C-alpha positions in Angstrom: 101.1 75.7 105.8 99.2 74.9 109.0 98.4 77.5 111.5 100.9 77.5 114.3 99.1 79.9 116.6 101.6 82.7 116.4 101.8 84.7 119.6 102.3 88.4 119.0 105.4 89.5 120.9 105.5 92.6 122.9 107.9 95.4 122.1 111.0 95.1 124.3 110.2 98.4 126.1 106.7 97.4 127.0 107.8 94.0 128.2 110.5 95.6 130.4 108.0 98.0 131.8 105.6 95.3 132.7 108.3 93.3 134.3 109.5 96.4 136.3 105.9 97.0 137.4 105.6 93.4 138.6 108.9 93.6 140.5 108.0 96.9 142.0 104.7 95.4 143.2 106.5 92.5 144.8 108.8 94.9 146.6 106.0 97.0 147.9 104.0 94.0 149.0 107.0 92.9 151.1 106.8 96.1 153.1 105.4 95.2 156.5 104.2 98.8 157.3 101.5 98.7 154.5 97.9 99.0 155.6 95.4 96.2 154.7 93.8 98.5 152.1 97.2 99.2 150.5 98.0 95.5 150.4 94.6 94.8 148.8 95.2 97.5 146.1 98.7 96.1 145.3 97.3 92.5 145.2 94.6 93.7 142.8 97.1 95.4 140.5 99.3 92.4 140.6 96.4 90.1 139.7 95.5 92.4 136.8 99.1 92.3 135.5 99.1 88.5 135.8 95.8 88.2 134.0 97.2 90.1 131.1 99.6 87.1 130.5 102.3 89.5 129.6 104.8 89.1 132.4 107.8 87.0 131.9 110.6 86.6 134.4 114.2 85.7 133.6 115.1 82.1 134.4 118.2 80.0 133.8 117.1 79.1 130.3 115.6 82.4 129.2 112.2 83.8 129.8 109.9 81.7 132.0 106.6 81.5 130.3 103.3 82.8 131.7 100.8 79.9 132.1 99.0 80.5 128.8 102.2 81.1 126.9 103.7 78.0 128.5 100.7 76.0 127.5 101.0 77.2 123.9 104.7 76.4 124.0 104.0 72.9 125.2 101.3 72.5 122.6 103.7 73.6 119.9 106.3 71.1 121.1 103.7 68.3 121.1 102.7 69.2 117.5 106.3 69.2 116.5 106.8 65.8 118.0 103.7 64.4 116.2 104.9 65.8 112.9 108.3 64.4 113.5 106.9 61.0 114.1 105.0 61.1 110.8 108.1 62.1 108.9 110.5 59.7 110.6 108.2 56.7 110.0 109.0 57.2 106.3 112.7 57.4 107.0 112.7 53.8 108.2 110.3 52.8 105.4 111.7 52.0 101.9 108.3 52.4 100.3 107.7 55.4 98.0 105.3 57.9 99.5 103.7 58.9 96.3 102.8 55.3 95.6 101.0 55.0 98.9 98.2 57.2 97.8 97.3 60.8 97.7 96.1 60.9 101.3 99.4 59.5 102.6 101.4 61.9 100.5 99.2 64.8 101.7 99.7 63.8 105.3 103.5 63.7 104.8 103.5 67.1 103.1 101.3 68.5 105.9 103.7 67.2 108.5 106.6 68.8 106.7 104.7 72.1 106.6 103.8 71.8 110.3 107.5 71.3 111.2 108.5 74.3 109.0 105.9 76.6 110.6 106.6 75.5 114.1 110.4 75.9 113.6 109.7 79.5 112.4 107.5 80.1 115.5 110.2 78.7 117.8 112.9 80.7 115.9 110.9 83.8 117.0 111.2 82.7 120.6 115.0 82.4 120.2 115.2 86.1 119.6 113.6 86.5 123.0 116.5 84.6 124.6 114.7 81.3 125.0 117.5 78.6 124.9 115.0 75.7 124.9 113.4 77.1 121.8 116.9 77.3 120.3 117.4 73.6 120.9 114.0 72.9 119.4 114.8 74.9 116.3 118.0 72.8 115.8 116.0 69.6 116.2 113.3 70.9 113.8 116.0 71.9 111.3 117.3 68.3 111.4 113.8 67.0 110.9 113.3 69.3 107.9 116.6 68.2 106.4 115.6 64.5 106.6 112.2 65.4 105.1 113.8 67.3 102.3 116.2 64.4 101.5 113.2 62.1 101.4 111.3 64.5 99.1 114.3 64.7 96.9 114.3 60.9 96.6 110.6 61.0 95.8 111.1 63.5 93.1 113.9 61.5 91.5 111.7 58.4 91.6 108.9 60.3 89.9 111.2 61.7 87.2 112.7 58.3 86.4 109.4 56.3 86.4 
């Protein structure tokens, strides 16, 4: 299976603590009676928290990703789309994959493995309350179902011929 760049998830308590710290900093920064030195210290702490790429704020569709996590999320979606295209090309094609050469068959299997790994990665995001990831998991499951049907046909062909 291809590497899907798993992101280690924070424990729920630590993530809540970081979010609380971020929110507290925002509240303190809004205080107009702070000295310039206090504002500088708060801004420094806030930038360090942000640099850790560990803060996520709740949005309408679940956690809003930090820039690096969002980039990884988008990269995973792009990889899923690419693998889907490789698989769906064969859905419209009546040719037998195994007769198209070892390289073609390997590419197809790799695309299936990529989808499977990415679906598992997105499934992990679903447990964090990410509704978009949930939709992507459903889409990925449909792609996997189509691929498994195709592989079943391929196996039947191999067994008969």
